[in-house]
C-alpha positions in Angstrom: -51.6 -18.5 103.0 -52.0 -19.3 99.4 -54.7 -18.6 96.9 -58.0 -17.6 98.5 -59.9 -19.3 95.6 -58.4 -22.6 96.6 -59.3 -22.1 100.3 -62.9 -21.5 99.4 -63.1 -24.6 97.2 -64.7 -26.8 99.9 -67.6 -25.7 102.1 -67.6 -26.1 105.9 -70.3 -28.7 105.6 -68.2 -30.8 103.2 -65.2 -30.4 105.5 -67.3 -31.6 108.4 -68.4 -34.7 106.5 -64.8 -35.5 105.6 -63.7 -35.2 109.2 -66.7 -37.4 110.4 -65.6 -40.0 107.9 -62.0 -39.8 109.1 -63.1 -40.5 112.7 -64.0 -44.1 111.7 -61.5 -44.7 108.9 -57.8 -44.3 108.2 -56.3 -41.2 106.7 -55.4 -43.1 103.4 -59.0 -44.3 103.0 -60.4 -40.8 103.7 -58.0 -39.1 101.3 -58.9 -41.6 98.5 -62.7 -41.4 99.2 -62.9 -37.6 99.1 -59.9 -36.9 96.9 -58.2 -34.5 99.4 -54.6 -34.1 100.5 -53.3 -35.1 103.9 -52.4 -31.5 104.7 -56.0 -30.4 104.1 -57.4 -33.3 106.2 -55.1 -32.4 109.1 -56.0 -28.7 108.8 -59.8 -29.4 108.8 -59.5 -31.8 111.8 -57.7 -29.0 113.7 -60.4 -26.5 112.7 -63.2 -28.8 114.0 -61.2 -29.8 117.1 -60.7 -33.4 116.3 -57.4 -35.1 117.0 -57.0 -38.7 115.9 -54.7 -40.6 118.2 -52.0 -42.9 117.0 -51.4 -44.4 120.4 -50.3 -48.0 120.2 -50.9 -48.7 123.9 -54.3 -49.1 125.4 -55.2 -47.3 128.6 -55.4 -50.5 130.7 -51.8 -51.4 129.7 -50.7 -47.9 130.7 -52.3 -48.2 134.2 -50.7 -51.7 134.6 -47.3 -50.3 133.8 -47.8 -47.3 136.2 -48.9 -49.5 139.0 -46.0 -51.9 138.5 -43.7 -48.9 138.8 -44.9 -48.2 142.3 -43.1 -51.2 143.6 -40.2 -51.4 141.2 -37.5 -49.2 139.6 -38.0 -47.5 136.3 -35.4 -49.7 134.7 -37.2 -52.9 135.8 -40.5 -51.5 134.7 -39.2 -50.4 131.3 -37.4 -53.8 130.7 -40.5 -55.8 131.6 -43.0 -53.9 129.5 -40.7 -52.7 126.7 -41.5 -49.0 127.1 -39.2 -46.0 127.4 -38.6 -44.0 130.7 -40.1 -40.9 129.1 -43.3 -42.8 128.2 -43.6 -44.2 131.7 -43.2 -40.8 133.3 -45.5 -39.1 130.9 -48.2 -41.7 131.4 -48.0 -41.4 135.2 -48.4 -37.6 134.9 -51.3 -37.8 132.4 -53.1 -40.6 134.4 -52.7 -38.8 137.7 -50.0 -40.9 139.3 -47.2 -39.1 141.2 -43.7 -39.5 139.9 -41.3 -41.2 142.4 -38.5 -39.1 140.9 -39.9 -36.1 142.7 -39.5 -37.8 146.1 -42.9 -39.4 146.3 -43.2 -43.1 147.3 -46.7 -44.4 147.7 -45.9 -47.0 150.3 -43.8 -44.8 152.5 -46.4 -42.0 152.7 -48.0 -43.5 155.9 -44.7 -43.7 157.6 -43.9 -40.0 157.2 -44.5 -37.7 160.2 -47.5 -35.6 160.0 -46.8 -31.9 159.8 -49.4 -29.4 161.0 -49.4 -25.9 159.9 -48.7 -23.4 162.6 -51.6 -21.2 163.6 -51.2 -17.7 162.3 -51.4 -15.1 165.0 -52.0 -11.5 164.7 -49.5 -9.6 166.8 -50.8 -6.1 166.2 -51.8 -4.6 169.5 -53.4 -1.4 170.3 -51.9 0.9 173.0 -54.8 0.0 175.3 -54.1 -3.7 175.1 -50.4 -3.2 175.6 -51.1 -1.4 178.9 
């Protein structure tokens, strides 16, 4: 893991301050402000449980794409919104939508016959019950 003297160079309080600054600023700004490397910054963020997202799509856009996909094919959806099929399916999974590729269609669900579970019966009889 390297030189232990180097690992002890910054206190946990200092690392927490750097991570807090990074929450509202870019990585380049943080590295310049505190004179730390990108690897150290990433390691400290992981240590304190902070993950900075680099997602270029907002959550509202993702929901719009997922809802459009309910009535259209994946190809039409990807063409219209300019996203990949993998992104579309991952968003649907993360946002709680069911994937149509697994045989689920939102608008056909009401037309499916209802299936009731059979009642489980216990067939163990005593000699007296059997006669």
